[in-house]
C-alpha positions in Angstrom: 13.0 -1.0 -3.8 12.2 -0.8 -0.1 12.1 -3.6 2.4 9.3 -3.6 4.9 9.9 -5.8 8.0 7.1 -6.5 10.4 7.8 -7.1 14.1 4.3 -7.1 15.4 1.6 -4.5 14.5 3.3 -1.6 16.2 6.9 -2.5 15.6 7.3 -1.8 11.9 10.5 -0.6 10.3 10.5 0.8 6.8 13.0 2.4 4.5 11.9 6.0 4.6 12.3 8.1 1.4 13.3 11.7 1.9 14.7 14.5 -0.2 18.1 16.0 0.5 19.2 19.6 -0.1 20.2 18.8 -3.7 16.7 17.4 -4.4 17.9 13.8 -4.6 16.0 10.9 -3.1 17.7 9.2 -0.1 16.8 6.7 2.5 16.9 6.4 6.2 15.7 3.6 8.5 13.3 4.7 11.2 10.6 3.2 13.4 7.2 4.2 12.1 6.2 5.6 15.5 8.9 8.2 15.0 7.4 9.2 11.7 3.7 9.4 12.5 1.9 11.5 15.0 -0.5 10.1 17.6 -3.5 10.9 15.5 -1.9 9.5 12.4 -1.1 6.3 14.2 -4.7 5.9 15.1 -5.8 6.2 11.5 -2.9 3.9 10.4 -4.1 1.3 12.8 -7.6 1.6 11.5 -6.4 0.7 8.0 -3.9 -1.9 9.2 -6.8 -3.9 10.7 -8.5 -3.9 7.3 -5.6 -4.2 5.0 -5.9 -7.9 4.2 -9.5 -7.7 3.1 -9.4 -4.2 1.7 -9.0 -5.0 -2.0 -11.7 -7.7 -2.1 -14.2 -5.4 -0.2 -13.7 -2.4 -2.5 -13.9 -4.7 -5.5 -17.2 -6.1 -4.3 -18.7 -2.8 -3.3 -17.9 -1.3 -6.7 -19.5 -4.4 -8.4 -16.1 -5.1 -10.0 -15.9 -1.8 -11.8 -13.0 -0.5 -9.7 -10.5 -2.1 -12.1 -11.9 -0.1 -15.0 -11.9 3.1 -13.0 -8.3 2.7 -12.1 -7.2 2.1 -15.7 -9.2 5.1 -16.8 -7.7 7.3 -14.1 -4.1 6.2 -14.9 -4.7 7.0 -18.6 -6.0 10.4 -17.7 -2.7 11.2 -16.0 -1.0 11.0 -19.5 2.3 9.9 -18.0 5.5 10.2 -20.1 8.6 8.0 -20.1 11.0 9.3 -17.4 8.3 11.0 -15.3 8.5 11.1 -11.5 5.0 10.4 -10.2 3.6 10.3 -6.6 0.9 7.8 -5.8 -0.6 9.5 -2.8 -2.3 7.1 -0.5 -1.1 4.1 -2.5 -2.7 1.6 -0.1 -2.1 -2.0 -1.1 -0.4 -0.8 -4.3 -3.2 -1.7 -6.8 -2.2 1.2 -9.1 1.6 0.9 -8.8 2.1 -1.6 -11.6 0.1 0.5 -14.0 2.0 3.7 -13.0 5.4 1.8 -13.2 4.7 0.6 -16.7 3.6 4.1 -17.8 6.8 5.9 -16.7 9.1 3.2 -18.0 12.5 2.2 -16.6 13.8 5.8 -16.6 10.9 7.0 -14.6 10.2 6.8 -10.9 7.0 6.0 -9.0 6.8 6.8 -5.3 3.9 5.2 -3.3 3.1 6.9 0.0 0.7 5.6 2.6 0.0 6.1 6.3 -0.6 2.4 7.0 2.3 0.0 7.5 -0.1 -2.9 6.9 -1.1 -1.5 3.5 2.5 -0.8 2.6 3.5 -4.4 3.4 0.9 -5.6 0.9 2.1 -3.0 -1.6 5.7 -4.2 -1.2 4.6 -7.8 -1.9 2.7 -6.6 -5.0 5.6 -4.7 -6.6 8.0 -7.5 -5.9 5.7 -10.0 -7.6 5.3 -7.6 -10.6 9.0 -6.8 -10.6 8.4 -3.0 -10.5 12.0 -2.0 -10.0 11.2 1.7 -10.5 8.8 1.9 -7.5 9.7 3.1 -4.0 7.4 2.9 -1.0 7.2 5.6 1.7 5.6 5.6 5.1 4.2 9.1 5.6 1.3 11.4 6.1 -0.4 13.1 3.2 -0.9 16.2 5.3 2.8 16.6 5.8 4.6 15.1 2.8 8.3 14.3 3.3 9.3 15.8 0.0 10.8 19.0 -1.2 8.7 21.5 -3.1 8.5 20.8 -6.8 9.6 17.2 -6.6 7.0 15.5 -8.9 6.0 15.7 -12.5 2.6 14.0 -11.8 0.3 13.2 -8.9 -2.0 10.2 -8.7 -4.5 10.1 -5.8 -7.0 7.2 -5.7 -9.7 7.2 -3.0 -7.8 9.2 -0.4 -9.4 12.7 -0.1 -12.5 11.1 1.4 -10.5 9.9 4.4 -8.8 13.1 5.6 -8.9 16.9 5.8 -9.0 17.2 2.0 -8.1 20.9 1.6 -4.9 20.6 3.6 -4.0 17.5 1.7 -4.5 19.3 -1.7 -2.4 22.2 -0.5 0.5 19.8 0.3 0.0 18.2 -3.2 0.5 21.6 -4.8 3.6 22.2 -2.8 5.4 19.1 -3.9 4.4 19.4 -7.5 6.4 21.3 -10.2 4.7 23.8 -12.4 3.0 22.0 -15.2 2.5 18.8 -13.2 -0.4 16.6 -14.2 -2.8 15.4 -11.6 -5.6 12.9 -11.3 -7.9 12.4 -8.3 -10.4 9.6 -8.1 -12.7 9.4 -5.1 -16.2 8.7 -3.8 -18.5 11.3 -2.4 -19.5 9.3 0.6 -18.2 9.8 4.2 -14.9 8.1 5.0 -15.1 4.6 6.4 -18.4 3.7 4.6 -16.8 0.6 3.0 -16.0 -1.4 6.1 -18.5 -2.1 8.9 -20.1 1.4 8.3 -21.4 2.1 11.8 -18.3 1.0 13.7 -16.0 2.6 11.1 -17.8 5.9 11.1 -17.9 5.9 14.9 -14.1 5.3 15.1 -13.3 8.1 12.7 -15.7 10.6 14.4 -14.0 9.9 17.7 -10.6 10.5 16.1 -11.7 13.8 14.5 -11.1 12.3 11.1 -14.6 12.4 9.6 -14.6 14.2 6.3 -15.5 14.0 2.6 -13.6 14.5 -0.6 -15.9 17.3 -1.9 -14.0 20.3 -0.3 -10.7 19.1 -1.7 -12.2 18.4 -5.1 -13.7 21.9 -5.2 -10.3 23.4 -4.4 -8.7 21.4 -7.2 -11.4 22.6 -9.7 -10.5 26.2 -8.9 -6.7 25.7 -9.3 -6.2 23.3 -12.1 -6.0 24.1 -15.8 -7.3 21.8 -18.6 -9.8 20.6 -16.0 -11.8 17.4 -16.8 -14.3 15.9 -14.3 -16.3 12.7 -15.0 -18.7 10.8 -12.8 -19.1 7.0 -12.6 -21.0 4.3 -10.8 -24.3 6.3 -10.6 -22.5 9.5 -9.6 -20.8 8.0 -6.5 -17.4 8.0 -8.1 -15.7 11.1 -9.5 -12.5 11.3 -11.5 -10.9 14.7 -11.8 -7.8 15.5 -13.9 -6.0 18.7 -14.8 -2.6 20.5 -14.9 -1.1 22.4 -12.0 0.3 25.7 -13.3 2.0 26.8 -10.1 1.2 29.0 -7.1 
């Protein structure tokens, strides 16, 4: 379990998870500004400002169906006891308790997010749910702080629509072992649509971070075996699952 201590919006310290030469998980204490690039800090701040109301807003915009989508997506991952799973872009940790229960006490769930504000809420959630097999990591999905082949499964919920998706998918492939199971759930709308659309889109365009999930989803379709794709919520939400068979 990681402690996240807040000392003002830009003075966050977190226990950072990394992988040593033997492939073991270790921790080091760093200031988040040492971990994230200037561009990444801009995006992190964008989500920090929206962290407190994020869950309620997504729930409202999905007409309450987001809870069902999350459960469907986790089931599609077909997690086994003892699995090591990465929740990429874990946000406030809505999916972490479900993943924690699925892998059991011998398993390990790693939640990674770019936003200290989101991770702070995720930390509160896993403490409340007593998820002792969950670790939180401050990091960038485009440059994952893990060794190649570290994970048995990848769970990615509403992330690809917020960043350069192809690069993110390539990083996912790198940190996954051969045979790893993957589930990606996302919308097909531009990033930032959910919170003050005009202002949000303007901010993301200025930062060069305006993208959609579709390119990354297409790359996944071309590389995963046992592929299954389903659409929900009038076609706005897609859940893609499959097995990564290696490079």
